[in-house]
MIRO-175219 format. One record per residue (C-alpha): residue in one letter; x, y, z. Coordinates in steps of 0.001 Angstrom, whole numbers, padded with zeros to 6 digits, always signed. Each point is the difference from the previous one (the first is absolute). Example, Ala and Ser with C-alpha at 12.3 -4.5 7.8 and 13.67 -1.06 7.14 Angstrom:
BEGIN
A+012300-004500+007800S+001370+003440-000660
This chain:
BEGIN
X+037053-175840+023467X+000834+003654-000553X-002539+000182-002846X-002736-001387+002253X+000798+002536+002709X-000009+002808-002554X-003346-001221-001373X-001556-000033+003491X+001361+003463+000807X-001232+001388-003300X-003520-001416+000407X-000532+000600+003718X-003484+001501-000348X-001207-002745-002325X+001303-002789+002238X-001456+001550+003156X-003335+000411-001771X+000165-003609-001153X+000595-001204+003572X-002936+002068+001211X-002274-001288-002774X+000967-003618+000712X-000812+000416+003707X-003358+001628-000787X-000723-002629-002639X+000692-002751+002529X-002470+001573+002419X-002771+000723-002470X+000200-002399-002929X+001431-003334+001100X-002962-001999+001311X+001941-002495+002110X+002532+000234+002791X+003496-001192-000755X+002836+000493+002453X+002489-000722-002759X-001262+002927-002083X-000218+002326+003001X+003483-000735+001317X+001533+000099-003482X-001434+003474-000551X+001093+001058+003497X+003508-001336-000556X+000369+001826-003311X-001370+003145+001615X+002553-000206+002807X+002807-000455-002540X-001112+003150-001821X-000503+001866+003313X+003638-000777+000761X+001198+000808-003531X-001762+003382-000084X+000847+000755+003660X-003603+000476+001105X-000510+001346+003489X-002382-001563+002478X-002194+003111-000346X-000480-000776-003696X-000994-003567+000835X-002485+001289+002581X-001498+002304-002639X-000506-003092-002182X-002076-001401+002876X-002666+002593-000770X-000956-001977-003117X-001130-003162+001839X-001692+002170+002641X-002007+001760-002722X-000943-003296-001626X-001075-001404+003385X-002147+003082+000671X-001786-000095-003347X-000223-003786+000142X-001900+000200+003279X-002418+002440-001598X-000646-002306-002964X+000202-003524+001445X+001168-000480+003617X+000797-003696-000433X+002024+000040-003216X+003297-001608-000918X+001285+003412-001090X-000144+001281+003581X+001850-003050+001275X+002737+000330-002616X+000319+003746+000584X+000339-000693+003732X+002771-002491-000690X+001827+002545-002165X-000456+002687+002657X+001519-002304+002612X+002917-000961-002270X+000770+003586-001032X-000242+001263+003587X+002300-002800+001164X+002434+000760-002801X-000024+003701+000910X+000636-000730+003682X+002837-002404-000746X+001391+002457-002565X+000044+002742+002651X+001755-002269+002512X+002640-001064-002538X+000649+003564-001168X+000151+001335+003575X+002671-002567+000886X+001990+000879-003136X+000326+003663+001031
C-alpha cells in the first residue's frame, strides 16, 4: 500500500492530467451516454481529489472546461450530444465542488 501511495505522490501531474483527459474524452469522443462510465470516472476523480487534497476552488476551476466545450459546441452544432454530456459534467463537477466546500468547512 505504501508503494502505491508513493507512486501516486510521485506522479501527481501525470495522474491529474490523465483524469482531465478522461473527462474531456468522455465529453467529446464517446458517442453514447452511459451513467456507469460517467459515475465511475466521477468516483475515481473524487478519490484522487481527496488523495491530493484538492480544494473546492480547484474543482470549480475544472468546471471551466465543460463551460468552454458547451460554448464552442453551441457555435458548431446547438443540438449535439457533446453539449449534453458537457452539461452533465458541469453539473456533476459543480455539485462535487459545493459538497466538497461544505465538507471542508465543517472539518475546520
